[in-house]
PLY file of the C-alpha trace (Angstrom):
ply
format ascii 1.0
element vertex 735
property float x
property float y
property float z
element edge 734
property int vertex1
property int vertex2
end_header
109.57 26.28 -3.86
108.72 27.53 -0.43
106.81 30.48 0.00
106.00 32.05 3.61
102.51 32.64 2.96
102.33 34.67 6.15
105.18 36.94 4.94
103.24 37.12 1.38
99.86 38.24 2.97
101.22 40.99 5.37
103.55 42.53 2.83
100.19 42.49 0.32
98.52 44.13 3.70
101.05 47.13 4.17
101.00 47.60 0.26
97.33 47.64 -0.05
97.56 46.94 -3.14
100.64 45.11 -5.33
100.98 43.29 -9.00
102.48 40.01 -9.32
105.91 41.90 -10.69
106.22 43.16 -7.36
105.31 40.66 -5.65
108.01 38.36 -6.83
110.78 40.40 -6.73
109.50 40.69 -2.99
109.80 37.27 -2.55
112.39 36.37 -4.65
110.84 34.44 -7.35
113.08 32.87 -9.90
111.44 33.75 -13.32
111.23 30.31 -14.35
109.05 29.62 -11.43
106.15 31.86 -12.65
104.29 29.46 -13.79
104.27 28.17 -10.40
103.98 31.32 -8.28
101.29 32.43 -10.24
99.52 28.79 -10.01
100.15 29.70 -5.62
98.50 32.64 -5.88
95.40 31.16 -7.73
95.04 28.91 -4.52
95.20 31.85 -1.97
92.14 33.43 -4.15
90.54 30.40 -4.22
90.59 30.30 -0.33
89.55 33.85 -0.21
93.23 34.26 1.14
93.76 37.46 -1.11
92.35 39.09 -3.36
92.47 40.01 -6.90
91.91 43.98 -8.59
89.88 44.09 -12.34
93.66 45.66 -13.32
94.99 42.62 -11.62
96.79 42.97 -8.66
96.62 41.93 -5.10
94.63 43.15 -2.54
93.58 41.69 0.97
90.47 43.12 2.14
89.36 43.43 6.23
86.92 40.57 6.60
83.95 42.06 8.41
81.38 39.06 8.90
79.30 36.01 7.80
76.13 37.17 5.90
72.85 35.08 5.01
70.94 36.22 1.98
70.06 36.05 -2.03
71.96 35.66 -4.86
70.99 38.39 -7.76
72.74 38.69 -11.20
72.41 41.42 -12.65
71.41 39.89 -16.30
74.44 39.55 -19.16
77.42 40.57 -17.26
79.66 38.81 -14.40
78.94 39.87 -11.13
76.16 40.00 -9.27
74.40 41.08 -5.53
73.88 39.13 -2.10
70.54 40.95 -0.67
69.54 40.64 2.57
67.91 42.49 5.42
69.68 44.52 7.77
68.64 44.58 11.68
66.66 47.81 11.17
64.83 45.26 8.38
66.07 48.08 5.45
66.86 45.65 2.41
70.53 45.95 1.48
73.22 45.11 -1.21
76.46 43.91 -1.06
78.65 43.34 -4.77
79.70 39.97 -5.67
82.47 39.14 -8.34
81.29 36.65 -10.57
84.40 34.47 -9.77
83.24 34.66 -6.48
79.47 33.16 -6.91
81.35 29.93 -6.17
78.30 28.33 -8.72
75.56 30.32 -6.44
72.79 31.16 -9.27
70.12 33.71 -9.34
68.56 33.69 -6.41
70.11 30.84 -4.45
69.99 31.11 -0.48
73.45 31.89 0.21
75.89 31.63 3.22
79.15 34.76 2.19
81.62 36.57 3.49
82.00 40.04 3.89
84.94 41.93 3.41
85.56 46.03 3.05
88.19 47.15 0.32
89.61 50.11 1.12
91.42 50.59 -1.99
88.02 50.55 -4.43
87.51 53.94 -4.88
83.66 53.48 -6.07
81.28 53.65 -2.51
78.93 51.13 -4.50
81.97 48.89 -4.46
83.92 49.00 -1.35
81.54 46.22 0.34
82.44 42.64 -1.40
80.74 39.49 -0.34
82.36 36.07 -0.95
79.68 32.87 -1.24
81.06 30.19 1.47
77.53 27.72 0.54
74.38 28.01 -1.08
72.65 26.56 1.64
68.95 26.20 -0.83
68.74 26.10 -4.53
65.90 28.51 -5.41
65.80 27.41 -9.41
64.14 24.08 -9.96
62.99 25.26 -13.42
64.94 26.88 -16.62
63.06 28.32 -19.75
65.59 29.03 -23.10
65.70 28.31 -26.68
67.44 25.03 -28.00
70.40 26.69 -30.57
72.90 25.69 -32.49
76.80 26.77 -33.73
77.79 24.88 -36.88
77.88 21.13 -35.38
76.95 21.74 -31.96
73.31 22.08 -30.26
72.80 23.73 -27.37
70.92 25.37 -24.70
70.35 29.78 -24.47
69.24 30.57 -21.42
65.88 33.14 -21.66
66.58 35.14 -18.83
70.27 37.09 -18.54
70.74 36.34 -15.29
71.90 33.14 -16.38
74.50 34.37 -19.42
76.98 33.26 -17.62
76.38 29.68 -16.68
77.22 26.83 -19.08
74.51 24.46 -19.26
74.07 20.35 -20.92
71.20 19.06 -22.03
69.87 15.36 -21.09
67.24 14.49 -22.63
67.46 16.38 -26.19
65.35 14.12 -28.71
63.86 14.69 -32.33
60.21 16.25 -31.37
62.41 19.18 -30.21
63.93 21.83 -32.89
65.85 24.16 -33.13
64.65 28.08 -31.92
62.39 26.33 -29.90
61.37 28.20 -26.48
61.56 25.45 -24.00
61.03 24.54 -20.22
63.73 22.91 -18.71
63.74 20.93 -15.27
67.53 21.52 -13.51
68.51 17.67 -12.96
71.82 18.41 -11.51
74.19 21.04 -10.57
78.05 20.74 -10.98
80.38 23.55 -9.95
80.76 24.83 -13.98
78.16 22.72 -15.57
74.29 22.51 -14.63
72.16 19.66 -16.48
68.63 20.30 -17.86
66.16 17.85 -18.84
63.36 19.24 -21.41
60.19 18.93 -20.08
57.96 21.06 -22.33
58.03 22.84 -25.40
56.25 26.30 -25.56
57.03 27.38 -28.98
58.78 28.80 -31.40
61.09 31.82 -32.16
59.31 32.05 -35.37
55.47 32.34 -33.25
54.86 37.04 -32.95
54.40 36.16 -29.14
57.33 34.16 -28.43
59.00 36.27 -25.60
55.56 37.22 -23.89
54.78 33.52 -23.68
58.82 33.27 -22.36
58.55 34.92 -20.24
55.37 33.86 -18.35
56.08 30.96 -18.65
58.74 31.97 -15.89
56.81 33.95 -13.26
55.79 30.61 -12.19
51.88 31.74 -12.21
49.31 29.00 -13.83
48.56 29.96 -17.26
45.80 27.49 -17.14
43.42 25.99 -15.16
43.73 22.60 -13.23
41.48 20.53 -14.76
39.71 19.88 -11.43
38.53 23.20 -11.41
37.04 23.57 -14.85
35.01 20.37 -14.27
33.22 22.25 -11.57
32.82 25.52 -13.20
31.26 23.64 -16.56
28.69 21.77 -13.13
27.63 25.14 -12.60
24.51 26.47 -14.42
24.98 29.29 -16.78
20.77 30.67 -15.72
20.20 32.35 -12.83
17.84 29.74 -10.45
15.20 31.49 -8.39
14.09 29.34 -6.00
11.81 29.73 -3.07
15.03 30.35 -1.13
16.72 33.01 -3.70
13.01 34.34 -4.19
12.54 35.38 -0.20
15.70 35.78 0.15
16.62 38.85 -2.89
15.02 41.58 -3.91
13.64 41.07 -7.40
15.66 44.49 -9.35
15.04 42.59 -12.75
12.09 45.63 -14.55
14.64 48.42 -13.18
16.68 49.95 -14.89
20.29 49.03 -14.65
22.99 49.34 -16.33
27.02 48.47 -16.82
29.37 50.85 -18.68
32.56 49.54 -18.86
35.83 49.89 -22.01
35.05 48.76 -25.29
36.87 45.08 -25.03
35.50 44.50 -21.84
34.20 40.83 -21.31
33.78 40.42 -17.50
31.14 43.01 -15.36
31.50 43.14 -12.21
29.48 45.95 -11.12
26.37 47.45 -12.29
24.51 51.04 -11.71
21.38 53.11 -11.21
21.19 56.80 -10.14
18.13 58.50 -9.20
17.28 62.27 -7.93
14.61 61.70 -4.92
11.68 63.73 -3.96
13.66 65.46 -0.88
16.29 67.11 -3.91
18.74 64.02 -2.86
20.24 61.18 -4.62
19.80 57.38 -4.92
23.04 55.68 -5.44
22.34 51.92 -6.60
25.32 49.65 -7.22
24.91 46.07 -7.82
27.65 44.12 -7.51
28.32 39.78 -9.30
27.68 37.83 -6.51
30.16 35.95 -6.88
30.01 34.25 -3.35
27.40 32.43 -4.46
29.12 30.17 -7.02
32.44 30.29 -5.75
31.74 28.19 -2.76
34.96 27.62 0.51
36.73 24.25 0.10
36.19 23.97 -3.94
39.08 23.92 -6.26
37.17 26.99 -8.25
37.81 28.69 -4.46
41.54 27.76 -3.73
42.61 28.06 -7.45
41.40 31.94 -7.26
42.98 32.92 -3.72
45.71 31.34 -5.23
45.49 33.67 -8.35
44.46 36.61 -6.17
43.52 38.40 -9.05
42.62 38.90 -12.67
46.54 39.62 -14.97
45.53 42.32 -17.37
48.31 42.37 -19.85
48.76 43.48 -24.09
47.47 39.98 -25.78
44.62 38.99 -23.53
43.79 38.45 -19.74
44.87 35.51 -17.31
41.87 35.47 -14.97
40.84 34.67 -11.69
38.09 32.32 -12.76
37.53 30.53 -15.51
35.52 32.07 -18.65
32.27 29.75 -17.62
31.79 31.99 -13.98
33.68 35.04 -15.50
32.24 35.77 -18.42
29.72 34.05 -18.17
27.26 32.81 -15.18
28.29 35.76 -12.72
28.80 38.58 -15.37
26.14 41.43 -15.31
25.19 40.54 -18.68
23.03 42.84 -21.03
19.13 41.14 -20.86
19.78 38.50 -18.43
19.31 38.30 -14.64
21.94 37.98 -12.59
22.67 37.78 -9.05
23.51 40.50 -7.10
24.95 41.93 -3.82
23.25 45.33 -4.21
24.06 48.83 -2.25
21.55 51.71 -2.00
23.23 54.86 -0.69
21.06 58.01 -0.38
23.66 60.96 -1.10
22.89 65.01 -0.15
23.55 68.02 -2.93
26.81 68.11 -0.34
27.97 64.31 -1.06
27.18 63.13 2.87
25.62 59.70 3.26
22.25 59.63 4.61
21.55 56.60 5.03
22.69 53.38 2.85
21.03 49.71 2.84
23.11 46.58 1.69
20.96 43.50 0.50
20.74 40.49 -1.63
19.03 40.68 -5.27
18.27 39.65 -8.92
19.07 41.75 -11.16
18.86 42.61 -15.26
20.95 44.22 -16.85
19.04 46.69 -19.94
21.89 48.37 -21.23
25.86 47.10 -21.76
27.60 50.65 -22.41
30.44 51.93 -22.81
32.69 54.74 -21.64
33.09 56.23 -25.05
29.27 55.75 -25.46
28.43 57.54 -21.80
30.60 59.97 -22.65
29.43 60.74 -25.52
25.76 61.63 -24.52
27.42 63.82 -21.40
28.79 65.69 -24.58
25.76 66.61 -25.86
25.66 63.81 -28.97
22.31 62.44 -29.43
23.00 59.52 -31.56
25.19 57.73 -28.19
22.89 54.44 -28.49
23.48 51.39 -30.91
20.87 51.26 -33.56
19.83 47.64 -31.18
20.04 49.79 -28.29
17.78 52.50 -29.22
14.56 50.26 -29.94
14.60 49.61 -25.73
11.85 50.90 -24.14
14.32 52.02 -21.64
15.44 54.96 -23.28
14.12 57.90 -22.06
14.83 57.06 -18.54
18.51 56.15 -19.40
19.39 59.24 -20.49
17.39 60.83 -17.11
19.10 58.61 -14.81
22.60 59.19 -16.81
22.44 62.88 -16.20
21.22 62.32 -12.40
24.84 60.33 -12.62
26.96 63.40 -13.98
25.37 65.64 -11.61
25.54 63.21 -7.99
29.18 62.26 -9.87
30.20 66.17 -9.63
29.13 65.88 -6.12
30.67 63.35 -5.26
34.10 64.79 -6.46
33.96 67.64 -5.02
33.38 66.40 -1.64
36.54 63.95 -2.65
38.94 66.63 -3.16
37.61 68.74 0.02
38.29 65.29 1.90
42.22 65.95 0.65
41.86 63.37 -1.91
44.12 64.10 -5.55
43.01 62.89 -8.84
47.00 62.24 -10.67
46.22 61.79 -13.91
48.37 59.67 -15.74
47.63 58.95 -18.88
48.43 54.66 -20.24
49.42 53.10 -23.25
46.95 51.23 -24.70
48.91 48.40 -27.30
46.64 47.49 -30.27
47.59 44.01 -31.73
47.45 42.34 -35.21
46.11 39.43 -35.45
49.00 37.49 -35.45
49.79 38.69 -31.97
53.11 41.47 -33.12
52.22 45.25 -32.05
50.57 47.53 -34.78
50.33 50.86 -32.71
50.65 51.93 -29.24
48.44 55.63 -28.32
48.31 56.82 -25.09
44.79 56.59 -22.87
43.94 59.46 -21.21
40.92 59.05 -19.36
37.34 61.06 -20.22
34.85 61.66 -17.31
32.53 58.74 -17.89
35.75 56.16 -16.49
36.13 58.95 -13.66
32.15 59.15 -13.06
31.76 54.86 -12.22
35.56 55.39 -10.09
33.36 58.25 -8.24
30.83 55.44 -7.65
32.90 52.45 -6.34
34.57 54.32 -4.33
31.93 55.65 -2.21
30.19 51.99 -2.28
33.32 50.15 -1.11
33.88 53.22 1.64
30.23 52.25 2.84
30.33 48.67 2.75
34.12 49.26 5.08
32.15 51.41 7.71
29.26 49.30 7.64
31.26 45.95 8.74
33.47 47.71 10.77
30.26 49.28 12.93
29.06 45.87 12.98
32.44 44.77 14.71
32.61 41.95 12.28
36.37 40.98 10.30
37.04 43.48 7.82
40.03 42.96 4.95
40.40 46.47 4.65
42.37 48.46 1.62
45.08 50.80 3.30
47.64 53.13 2.28
49.72 54.37 4.47
50.76 58.13 4.98
53.90 58.87 2.29
57.77 57.60 4.49
60.29 60.46 5.76
62.25 59.23 3.26
59.78 59.98 -0.15
59.31 62.91 1.38
62.74 63.66 1.86
62.66 62.30 -1.76
60.03 64.73 -3.37
61.78 67.79 -1.70
65.28 67.41 -3.70
63.30 66.51 -6.86
60.63 70.06 -7.00
63.58 71.38 -6.22
65.99 70.67 -9.09
63.07 71.25 -10.82
62.89 75.46 -8.92
59.83 74.20 -7.32
58.98 76.50 -4.11
58.81 74.15 -1.51
58.07 75.87 1.91
55.10 74.26 3.22
56.57 70.41 2.84
56.61 69.34 6.25
53.22 69.71 6.64
52.05 67.85 3.89
52.49 64.28 6.29
50.02 65.55 9.05
46.98 64.38 6.81
45.32 63.99 3.06
44.45 67.52 3.21
47.41 69.01 3.99
49.08 66.52 1.12
46.47 67.79 -1.19
47.08 71.08 -0.33
50.14 71.15 -1.54
49.84 69.48 -3.90
47.41 71.87 -5.78
49.92 75.07 -4.63
52.57 72.79 -6.97
50.44 72.62 -9.55
50.30 76.48 -9.58
54.20 76.69 -10.88
53.71 73.56 -13.26
51.71 71.20 -13.68
52.51 68.45 -16.22
52.86 64.16 -16.08
56.09 64.38 -14.78
54.89 66.62 -11.46
52.58 63.79 -11.37
54.63 60.45 -11.15
57.05 62.68 -8.35
53.68 62.90 -6.25
52.53 58.56 -7.00
56.18 57.45 -6.36
55.96 59.39 -3.19
53.07 57.18 -2.35
53.45 54.48 -0.16
51.80 50.73 -2.00
48.60 50.13 -0.89
48.11 46.93 0.76
45.24 44.77 2.35
45.12 44.72 6.47
42.91 43.44 9.59
43.68 46.34 10.41
42.67 49.87 9.24
44.32 53.31 9.39
42.01 54.38 6.51
43.83 55.18 3.22
45.45 58.13 2.56
45.83 58.39 -1.18
41.29 58.27 -1.57
41.16 60.64 1.85
38.67 57.27 3.18
38.48 56.63 6.50
37.74 53.30 5.73
37.97 51.22 2.57
37.77 47.84 1.41
37.53 46.16 -1.95
33.84 44.70 -2.86
33.44 45.78 -6.24
35.35 43.56 -8.34
35.04 39.67 -7.26
35.14 38.35 -10.49
38.85 39.72 -10.64
39.47 40.18 -7.15
39.62 37.77 -4.42
39.27 40.52 -1.69
35.97 41.23 -2.55
35.20 38.10 -3.11
36.11 37.32 0.51
34.28 40.49 1.76
31.19 39.59 -0.49
30.63 36.17 1.41
31.46 38.10 5.72
28.37 40.27 4.01
26.40 37.28 2.89
26.27 35.15 6.31
25.55 38.71 7.84
22.31 38.92 5.76
21.67 35.59 5.90
21.10 35.60 9.42
24.67 34.57 11.11
26.11 36.68 14.73
29.26 38.99 14.50
30.91 36.32 16.15
30.37 33.62 14.64
31.35 35.40 11.18
34.45 36.08 13.79
35.10 32.92 14.39
34.88 31.57 10.76
37.30 33.78 9.66
39.05 35.29 11.61
42.66 32.72 11.94
42.45 33.06 7.76
41.83 36.63 7.40
46.01 37.62 8.14
47.40 35.20 6.18
44.82 36.14 3.20
45.39 40.17 3.61
49.13 38.83 2.60
48.84 36.56 0.20
46.37 39.48 -1.79
48.65 42.08 -1.45
51.85 39.92 -2.67
49.24 38.13 -5.25
48.39 42.20 -6.81
52.02 43.00 -6.68
53.16 40.53 -8.92
50.26 40.79 -11.12
51.60 44.96 -11.31
54.80 43.54 -12.13
53.53 41.06 -15.15
51.55 43.95 -16.74
54.17 46.34 -16.72
56.97 43.79 -18.02
55.20 42.43 -21.13
54.28 45.96 -22.14
58.10 46.47 -21.61
58.42 43.73 -23.59
55.60 44.50 -26.14
57.33 49.15 -26.41
60.61 46.80 -27.09
59.15 44.74 -30.07
57.68 48.11 -31.45
60.95 49.97 -31.74
62.29 47.08 -32.86
61.69 48.15 -36.63
62.92 51.90 -35.60
65.98 51.52 -34.92
67.68 55.15 -35.71
64.21 56.83 -35.56
63.99 59.92 -33.43
61.73 60.20 -30.79
60.88 62.93 -27.89
61.19 61.89 -24.48
61.35 63.13 -21.10
64.11 62.47 -18.60
62.42 60.68 -15.16
65.93 59.50 -12.99
68.67 59.96 -12.97
70.94 57.12 -11.93
75.36 56.50 -11.34
75.07 54.46 -14.58
73.29 56.86 -16.76
69.53 58.13 -17.48
66.26 57.16 -18.17
63.76 58.72 -20.47
60.16 58.10 -21.14
58.92 58.14 -25.05
55.42 59.80 -25.40
53.78 56.54 -25.86
54.70 55.10 -22.84
58.08 52.77 -22.70
60.91 54.52 -21.11
64.62 54.07 -22.95
68.24 54.03 -21.21
71.18 56.60 -22.40
74.22 54.76 -20.73
76.53 56.82 -19.62
79.00 55.04 -21.83
76.84 57.17 -24.69
77.74 60.23 -23.75
80.59 61.29 -26.25
81.28 64.92 -25.35
82.68 64.79 -21.75
82.80 62.63 -18.68
79.39 62.64 -17.25
78.26 61.76 -13.58
75.50 61.84 -11.84
74.99 64.42 -8.47
74.73 62.92 -5.34
70.71 64.02 -5.42
70.40 61.66 -8.74
68.71 64.93 -9.78
71.26 66.20 -12.68
73.86 64.34 -15.01
76.62 65.70 -15.59
79.82 66.77 -17.57
82.35 70.10 -17.45
80.49 71.39 -20.23
76.78 70.33 -20.16
74.03 68.88 -18.15
70.79 67.20 -18.16
68.07 67.44 -15.10
65.53 65.42 -14.63
62.20 66.47 -16.18
63.88 67.70 -19.04
62.78 67.12 -22.59
65.15 65.50 -24.92
65.49 64.14 -28.20
66.87 60.55 -28.57
67.81 57.87 -31.40
66.45 54.40 -30.30
70.32 52.72 -31.32
68.83 48.97 -29.49
66.02 46.76 -28.44
66.31 43.58 -26.53
63.26 41.85 -27.53
64.47 39.14 -24.94
64.04 41.30 -21.96
61.78 44.66 -22.92
64.57 46.51 -22.82
65.45 49.89 -25.01
68.64 51.49 -25.62
69.18 55.56 -26.97
71.60 58.06 -26.87
70.61 61.29 -27.49
70.45 62.92 -31.21
73.04 65.49 -30.90
75.48 62.39 -29.90
74.63 59.81 -32.66
77.13 60.83 -35.11
79.15 60.41 -32.20
77.68 57.03 -31.62
78.16 55.61 -35.26
81.12 56.87 -35.68
82.58 55.42 -32.23
80.60 51.98 -33.53
82.66 51.68 -36.69
85.86 52.25 -34.87
84.92 49.52 -32.82
84.40 46.91 -35.53
87.49 47.95 -37.59
89.45 45.10 -38.23
93.87 46.51 -36.60
95.70 47.44 -39.76
98.71 44.81 -40.89
101.56 46.58 -39.02
103.68 45.42 -41.87
0 1
1 2
2 3
3 4
4 5
5 6
6 7
7 8
8 9
9 10
10 11
11 12
12 13
13 14
14 15
15 16
16 17
17 18
18 19
19 20
20 21
21 22
22 23
23 24
24 25
25 26
26 27
27 28
28 29
29 30
30 31
31 32
32 33
33 34
34 35
35 36
36 37
37 38
38 39
39 40
40 41
41 42
42 43
43 44
44 45
45 46
46 47
47 48
48 49
49 50
50 51
51 52
52 53
53 54
54 55
55 56
56 57
57 58
58 59
59 60
60 61
61 62
62 63
63 64
64 65
65 66
66 67
67 68
68 69
69 70
70 71
71 72
72 73
73 74
74 75
75 76
76 77
77 78
78 79
79 80
80 81
81 82
82 83
83 84
84 85
85 86
86 87
87 88
88 89
89 90
90 91
91 92
92 93
93 94
94 95
95 96
96 97
97 98
98 99
99 100
100 101
101 102
102 103
103 104
104 105
105 106
106 107
107 108
108 109
109 110
110 111
111 112
112 113
113 114
114 115
115 116
116 117
117 118
118 119
119 120
120 121
121 122
122 123
123 124
124 125
125 126
126 127
127 128
128 129
129 130
130 131
131 132
132 133
133 134
134 135
135 136
136 137
137 138
138 139
139 140
140 141
141 142
142 143
143 144
144 145
145 146
146 147
147 148
148 149
149 150
150 151
151 152
152 153
153 154
154 155
155 156
156 157
157 158
158 159
159 160
160 161
161 162
162 163
163 164
164 165
165 166
166 167
167 168
168 169
169 170
170 171
171 172
172 173
173 174
174 175
175 176
176 177
177 178
178 179
179 180
180 181
181 182
182 183
183 184
184 185
185 186
186 187
187 188
188 189
189 190
190 191
191 192
192 193
193 194
194 195
195 196
196 197
197 198
198 199
199 200
200 201
201 202
202 203
203 204
204 205
205 206
206 207
207 208
208 209
209 210
210 211
211 212
212 213
213 214
214 215
215 216
216 217
217 218
218 219
219 220
220 221
221 222
222 223
223 224
224 225
225 226
226 227
227 228
228 229
229 230
230 231
231 232
232 233
233 234
234 235
235 236
236 237
237 238
238 239
239 240
240 241
241 242
242 243
243 244
244 245
245 246
246 247
247 248
248 249
249 250
250 251
251 252
252 253
253 254
254 255
255 256
256 257
257 258
258 259
259 260
260 261
261 262
262 263
263 264
264 265
265 266
266 267
267 268
268 269
269 270
270 271
271 272
272 273
273 274
274 275
275 276
276 277
277 278
278 279
279 280
280 281
281 282
282 283
283 284
284 285
285 286
286 287
287 288
288 289
289 290
290 291
291 292
292 293
293 294
294 295
295 296
296 297
297 298
298 299
299 300
300 301
301 302
302 303
303 304
304 305
305 306
306 307
307 308
308 309
309 310
310 311
311 312
312 313
313 314
314 315
315 316
316 317
317 318
318 319
319 320
320 321
321 322
322 323
323 324
324 325
325 326
326 327
327 328
328 329
329 330
330 331
331 332
332 333
333 334
334 335
335 336
336 337
337 338
338 339
339 340
340 341
341 342
342 343
343 344
344 345
345 346
346 347
347 348
348 349
349 350
350 351
351 352
352 353
353 354
354 355
355 356
356 357
357 358
358 359
359 360
360 361
361 362
362 363
363 364
364 365
365 366
366 367
367 368
368 369
369 370
370 371
371 372
372 373
373 374
374 375
375 376
376 377
377 378
378 379
379 380
380 381
381 382
382 383
383 384
384 385
385 386
386 387
387 388
388 389
389 390
390 391
391 392
392 393
393 394
394 395
395 396
396 397
397 398
398 399
399 400
400 401
401 402
402 403
403 404
404 405
405 406
406 407
407 408
408 409
409 410
410 411
411 412
412 413
413 414
414 415
415 416
416 417
417 418
418 419
419 420
420 421
421 422
422 423
423 424
424 425
425 426
426 427
427 428
428 429
429 430
430 431
431 432
432 433
433 434
434 435
435 436
436 437
437 438
438 439
439 440
440 441
441 442
442 443
443 444
444 445
445 446
446 447
447 448
448 449
449 450
450 451
451 452
452 453
453 454
454 455
455 456
456 457
457 458
458 459
459 460
460 461
461 462
462 463
463 464
464 465
465 466
466 467
467 468
468 469
469 470
470 471
471 472
472 473
473 474
474 475
475 476
476 477
477 478
478 479
479 480
480 481
481 482
482 483
483 484
484 485
485 486
486 487
487 488
488 489
489 490
490 491
491 492
492 493
493 494
494 495
495 496
496 497
497 498
498 499
499 500
500 501
501 502
502 503
503 504
504 505
505 506
506 507
507 508
508 509
509 510
510 511
511 512
512 513
513 514
514 515
515 516
516 517
517 518
518 519
519 520
520 521
521 522
522 523
523 524
524 525
525 526
526 527
527 528
528 529
529 530
530 531
531 532
532 533
533 534
534 535
535 536
536 537
537 538
538 539
539 540
540 541
541 542
542 543
543 544
544 545
545 546
546 547
547 548
548 549
549 550
550 551
551 552
552 553
553 554
554 555
555 556
556 557
557 558
558 559
559 560
560 561
561 562
562 563
563 564
564 565
565 566
566 567
567 568
568 569
569 570
570 571
571 572
572 573
573 574
574 575
575 576
576 577
577 578
578 579
579 580
580 581
581 582
582 583
583 584
584 585
585 586
586 587
587 588
588 589
589 590
590 591
591 592
592 593
593 594
594 595
595 596
596 597
597 598
598 599
599 600
600 601
601 602
602 603
603 604
604 605
605 606
606 607
607 608
608 609
609 610
610 611
611 612
612 613
613 614
614 615
615 616
616 617
617 618
618 619
619 620
620 621
621 622
622 623
623 624
624 625
625 626
626 627
627 628
628 629
629 630
630 631
631 632
632 633
633 634
634 635
635 636
636 637
637 638
638 639
639 640
640 641
641 642
642 643
643 644
644 645
645 646
646 647
647 648
648 649
649 650
650 651
651 652
652 653
653 654
654 655
655 656
656 657
657 658
658 659
659 660
660 661
661 662
662 663
663 664
664 665
665 666
666 667
667 668
668 669
669 670
670 671
671 672
672 673
673 674
674 675
675 676
676 677
677 678
678 679
679 680
680 681
681 682
682 683
683 684
684 685
685 686
686 687
687 688
688 689
689 690
690 691
691 692
692 693
693 694
694 695
695 696
696 697
697 698
698 699
699 700
700 701
701 702
702 703
703 704
704 705
705 706
706 707
707 708
708 709
709 710
710 711
711 712
712 713
713 714
714 715
715 716
716 717
717 718
718 719
719 720
720 721
721 722
722 723
723 724
724 725
725 726
726 727
727 728
728 729
729 730
730 731
731 732
732 733
733 734
């Protein structure tokens, strides 16, 4: 069978979309040669000379360019995307069919050919990529489960991005049980097979926390401290040693009333406070922060590991700390009734909220009360029994009551001052997940901040501002916490969403000039509508706060100077600021300090910004896994939810307890639904649903491995069940 390849390709180009039969007829292929002709077409597809549509027609797209990028495989789907940055440094993605991955896996770096398909009506798929070369394999390890089907034992990946990949196990032993969750190392890549070696059994599916453990293992964060780091932590004394040097350098405040105010389950106490009212009517706010830098020295394993972690990660079933417990819960933590080293900041504040003067110094303190937010709020609510029986025995009780009254009065002044500067408090209630002893979800409650929490936040913000300004005035190197103004793109999105909600947005163009203008706009909007979703829209408009050597201020806090100083047990940037302050307090010159830190701070800023985003991602994902677990046995149950986003493939709703679910467009049964161009409305010819709207939904599926929840509108639940029944019905015997 002789085929003119040029003639074939030109015919397909001219016709744009050609079936097998039409092509065979044009080339006058004998029917007995159809199999051979089909194989020839497959060979052309493999060489990217022609392409095949989902309905098995042939076409020739236009080759645009070669492009390097990262492959992102859609979970449990037969397609992927090539992600890259364009010339404007904006992120772009191009659709990749599964057969065009050419053995590339999720996260692999590749070079691909970018084509334009003039036949494709879906604008998101007009461009398509075909992987030509794998530049770098970025999957050294993979997590999954040992499964058995009849007599075949196989590896099932935990990550749905590898769902269509074929694996073989090279070292299956009797020690590995069916349903074990295992960590494997990839030993060999073949075109159609990936060879694995089991390195570690993580747990078994009988473990209630199996999916959380599997996910955490996949993040590549260190869940345990190295032996060297633990050995160093055990050498650190668990009691304060007030030697001659420390006595000389530190102010002794051990007889002063100093207290911690934290959550009921908190174990690491970074900060303690005291508030006095002075004879001139001003307030003296004293904030004492754990002197972690005294114990965690540079060029130690403790420091290296703290830098690598960057932050403590707080998840539903515990904490992944930045420092070992000997420090985080021990000698560095401001535990009650024990001496602790601190860096202290005294700020005199007038009745209008202005700083009159301040002083930063090294100290030794002794916390007289370990108070909770609940206790302090009870005091603010005039409950005289806010202390425990043991705490009531203290000789400091009367002084404590006076101090808390002063603190409350000062907090009101500070809050009013910040609001005048342009600070807006976006109150977004957060879900709090309560677990049973075995780690399963007991209940989920929405946590709304009480005023005692706001008070501590106000005090810490003011202290961070003072420290940042102090170091800046001294020309010291500073790892600033910065927050840019909202981008034009995000402001336009906000404008679109608010308009969809029927809100007058005439002042939208003025809100980029300052935090003050933005706050005015927020309050004008709240006069029209003030609820959770409005606050969520404003938060979505905000940029991410990051660490930087270059101070541009903090838009969200309306702060000209801001850094992180108040949480050195759980954040590395705070520890870094402590080191800079300590060197200054011990007599080092600005130039000496600059020489010591200047070359490091830029990389530290990037590292810690990335660590923070990674921690946020992990905390949210674990919550999602627990939300799915919580709803596992509630399939078929009705919940009230709010539409929080509209996408081309469906709508996302958020439940009152904080989790979110997807109503896929395939689960609308009363018409053909499409999203509008602005992604604010999801509508058919007769019905529409818009962002911010409340709907009743029914849970239809939960994915415990990925933390995903699928829903259907309650009004369409019967239609969903009927459709499900039809799908599972066996075809009748035609006879």
